[in-house]
C-alpha positions in Angstrom: 0.0 0.0 0.0 1.3 3.4 -0.9 1.6 5.8 2.1 0.2 9.3 1.8 2.1 11.6 4.1 0.3 14.9 5.0 2.8 17.5 6.1 0.8 20.1 8.0 3.4 22.8 8.5 4.4 26.2 7.1 7.9 25.1 6.6 8.8 23.3 3.3 10.6 20.0 3.7 14.3 20.0 3.0 15.8 17.5 0.6 17.1 15.6 3.7 13.6 15.4 5.1 12.1 14.2 1.9 14.8 11.6 1.5 14.2 10.4 5.1 10.5 10.2 4.6 11.0 8.1 1.5 13.5 5.8 3.4 11.0 5.3 6.2 7.7 5.0 4.3 8.9 3.8 0.9 10.1 5.3 -2.3 6.6 5.5 -3.7 5.2 7.5 -0.7 3.2 10.5 -1.8 4.1 13.6 0.2 1.6 16.5 0.4 2.3 19.8 2.1 -0.5 22.0 3.5 0.3 25.3 5.0 -2.8 26.1 6.9 -3.3 27.5 10.4 -5.9 25.1 11.8 -8.4 26.1 14.5 -8.8 22.7 16.1 -8.3 18.9 15.9 -11.5 18.5 13.9 -10.0 20.5 11.0 -6.8 18.4 11.2 -8.8 15.2 10.9 -10.8 16.7 8.0 -7.6 17.3 6.1 -6.3 13.8 6.9 -9.6 12.4 5.6 -9.8 14.7 2.6 -6.4 13.7 1.4 -6.6 10.0 2.4 -3.5 10.5 4.5 -2.0 7.5 6.2 0.8 9.5 8.0 0.5 12.9 9.6 3.5 15.2 10.1 2.2 18.2 11.9 3.5 21.2 13.7 0.6 21.9 16.1 -0.1 23.4 19.5 0.1 20.7 22.1 -3.7 20.6 23.0 -4.6 20.1 19.3 -1.8 17.5 18.8 -3.0 15.6 21.9 -6.6 15.5 20.5 -5.5 14.3 17.1 -3.4 11.5 18.7 -6.1 10.5 21.1 -8.7 10.3 18.3 -6.8 7.3 16.9 -8.0 8.3 13.4 -4.5 8.7 12.0 -1.4 6.8 12.8 1.4 7.4 12.8 1.7 11.0 13.8 5.3 12.0 13.3 7.5 15.1 13.9 10.8 16.3 12.5 13.4 16.8 15.2 15.5 19.8 14.4 18.9 20.7 15.9 19.1 24.4 17.0 22.3 26.3 16.8 22.6 29.8 18.4 24.8 32.3 16.7 26.8 35.0 18.4 24.3 37.7 17.1 21.4 35.9 18.9 19.9 34.4 15.8 19.3 30.7 15.5 19.6 28.2 12.7 17.9 24.9 12.5 19.0 21.7 10.8 17.1 18.5 10.4 18.2 15.7 12.7 15.6 12.9 12.4 11.9 11.9 12.5 10.2 10.4 15.5 6.7 9.0 16.1 4.6 10.8 18.6 2.9 8.2 20.7 1.3 10.3 23.4 0.9 13.9 24.4 -0.7 14.7 27.7 -1.7 18.3 28.6 -2.8 19.0 32.1 -3.9 22.4 33.1 -5.2 24.3 36.1 -7.1 27.5 35.8 -5.3 30.4 37.5 
C-alpha cells in the first residue's frame, strides 16, 4: 500500500527530510504539504480524511496535537526533530536531525 504523508506545516521540507520520509515510508510514498493554520483537531482530521493521508507530520499546538493522537483516526503522527544552533548575534539556525513517532501527548492544566 502506498503511504500518503500529509505535512501540516508552514515550513517546506528540506531534501534531507524528503529523502528520510521516502526511506522510512517507501520510495513510492506521496508527500503532500499543506500550509494552513488550523483552529482545532477536527480540522486536522478533516484534512487527513480529505487527502486520504496514512501518515501525519504536523506542527501543532500541544492541545490540538493531543486531541489528534487521542482520536486514533490517523497513525502514525510524526514530527521532525531539528537541531538548533545559536549564533553570536542571537539568531538561531535549525538543521534536520531525524523523524520520530509521537505516541502520546498529555496536557494537564489548572485555571489560575
